[in-house]
N, C-alpha and C positions, 0 to 999 in steps of 0.2 A: 418908914414909910407906911405916914394913916392914910385911911380909907378916902376923907378930903383933899389930900394931894393929891390921890388916884383919880378922884373924882372931877378935880378942877383939868386935869390932863387931858382924860377924856374926853369931857366936856368940848376942850382947845380945840382939840384935834376932830372931833367931831363934825364940829361948826368951820374949820377952816376946809376939809374935805368934800364939805356938803354929805354927808356920809346919809341922811335923812333921804337925799333924794334919788339914793338904788337900796331904798326900804331896808334900810339896819337901821334897827334898834340903838339905843344908847346904853341897853343893856349888853346885844352882844357885841357894839363896838368896846366894853370894857374888856367881855369878854376874849375879844384878840387883844387890846393893848394890855391889859394888866400883866401879863410876862412878861410885853417888853419893857414896860414903864417899868417892871421891880428888875429887871434885868442891869437896866442902865443905872437905877440907883446904887446897885452895888459896886460900881466903878467907882461912886465918891467917896470920898473920907469922909464926909460932912454932908448931912440932908440936903439934897440939889433942889432949886427951886424949880416951881411949874415951866418956868421960860427955859430951864436949861433941858429940861426935860422933852418937851415941845420941840425944841432947837434941834435935837439928837435925833430926834422920830423923824423930823420933817426932812435932814439931811440924807435918810434914805426911803424916802418915798415910796420910791418906785416900789421895793422891798416890801412896804404897806400894803401898798397896791397889791401888789401880788397875792400877798396874802390872805388881804381881803377877796380878792378873786375866787381864790381854793375855797374860801368858808361860804360865799356865797353861794357855789356850785354842791359844796356835801352837805349843804345845812336845806336845800329848797327841792321838791321833787319838779317843780316849774323854776321859771326864772318870766321875767318881765321883757321887753325890747331893751328897755332902759341898763335892766340888771344884765341883760344877755352883751350890750354892745360894752360895760364896764369892764366884764366875766373878760370877756375875747380882745380888746386893749389893752387891757392891763394886767393881763397873765402870765407873760409871760411865754414860754417852752411849755413850762410846771400844767396849761391847761389844755395842753397834746391829749394828756392821759384821757381827758375827759370828753375828747371826741364825739365817741357815741352820743351822749346825753348832749353834748351842744350841737352837734348836728339835727338831731332831731326837734329842737326846740328851734333852731335857724330853720329849719324846713319850714316848718310850722306857719312860724313866721314871716315865711316869705323871703328872706336875707340872701340872698343868693351872695351878697357884697361880705357878708360873716361867714361864709361856708367856705370862698374863696382864701378869707386870712386863716381858717380854719385849717384849710388843706397845707397850706405854706407851713405852720407850726407843727401839723404832722411829720414832714418833712426833716425840718430842721429838727424836731425833737429826737430823731435816729428813729421813729415809729414804722416807716414805709418799708411794706413790702416789696416788690419787686414787682407788684401787677397790678394795674389799673381796675379800680372796681367799674364795670360801666354801668352803673347803676347811680351813683353816689359821686363818683369821679373820684375818690382819694386812691391813693398807693395801699391800700389794704387791703388786697386780695388773697386770701391762701391759697397754696395747694390742693385743697381740696373746693377751690372756688366759691366760700362763704364770703363776706365782707366783713371785717373784723367792726368798722364804724355802721357801717348803714342797716348790719345784718341780711341782706342777701342772701340768695342761695343762688347764682347764675349759672343757667344751664350749660353744653357744651358748645351748642350751637350759638348762645348768644355772645358767649365770651371768644370762640374763632372769630364771629362777625368784628368782634370788639378792636380782634389784635389786627385783623388782617390776614387771614389765614390763610388765605389762598395767594398771596402774592409770598408770604411765607415762606409757603410751600414750594414755589416756583424757585426762589433763590436758595432754599437748599438744594433742590432738584439740579442747579448751577452749580453749586460749588460743592456737595457733597461726592465723597468717592461712590464708587459702584458699591464696590461692599455697605456701605452705609446703607445707601437705595436698597438694595436687595431685603436688609439686615429691618426695615420698616414695612417695605411690602409684607414677607413674611409673619412679620408682629401683628401689624395691622394699625400700627401705634406710632407716635412721636412724641417725642418731650420739647419743650418750650420752658427758656430759660430766663423769661422777661425782655432777650434780645434777640433770639433765632429760635427755629427746630436743631434738633440733633437725633438723633436714632436712640432707642430708649437704652443701650446699654451703655450711652454718655449720658445719664443722666444724673443731677446731681438730686439730694436728700429732699433740695425745696422747687425741684421743677415740677414744672405740670405736665401729666400724660393724657395726651388726647388721640383721642379712636378716630379714625379715616373709615373716610365714607368709602361708597364706590365707585365713584367718581374720581376718589385721589387716588386710590388706588390706580384706577386705570391711567393717568396721569402718572403717576412714579413707571407704570411697565413701561408706558412709551417710551419714557425719558429712556429708560432700559434698552428697550428694543433700539432706538436712536444712536445710545452709545453704544451698541455693540459692534465691537468691531474696529475701535476707536481705542487709541494709546494715549497715556494722561495727557501727552501734549498736543492728543486733538487731531493725528494724523491716522488716517487708516491704516492699520496694520496691516 
C-alpha cells in the first residue's frame, strides 16, 4: 500500500462526497479514511486498484458518513449550520450521546426541526429517562430534577405544573387505598414514576419524590373524610 494509492483513494472519495462543503479538510479526510483503506487492502491477495477500494468504501457509504459525523462533533467546539445538518441526518443513533452539545448548537441556530430529530434519536438510542424536561422537551430529566441534555435544574413547582400534578393527585385519590392516602398525608410527600403517583413506601429507586403543599394535604384529608365509613365496594358500612 503506497502513499500515492492512499492519496488517490482519499481524493476520489473526498470529491464524490463533497466533503469540502462541510468544512472537512483533505488532511482530515485522510485521517478518517486511511485506516479503512488499509483494512480493505489487507483483504486482497494482491494490491487492489484505486477503483476497487473506492467501490468497497462507497458500498458502505452510510457507515462512513456516520464515522465522519462523529469526527466532526468530536473535533469541533462549534458546528456551522451545514455541519449540524450533516451530523444529525447522517450520524445515526450514535450521535444521540452528543445530544447536549448538538442541542446547544441547534438552539443557538434556531433549528427546532433539528432538535425534533435529536429528541427522536435520544429515545431510539435508549437514553431516555421516564421524565420529560419542561425546558428542552427531551426525556432527560433525572430524579434530582436536573436535565441531562440542556443542563436545566428544574424546581419542583415547575415540574409539577409540567406533569399536571393536580390532576394526577385527583386520580391517585380516586384509585388509592385509604392506607396509602393516609401515608401520603402523614409523610407530606408522594412519589411519581413517570406514569402516576404512589405513596413513598412504594417508591422505586428512580422515582421522583415530591412534597405536598397545604392545599394538597387539605384535599387528601377531605377525600379521607368523604370516604370514611364507606367500604371498599363504595357502600356505607
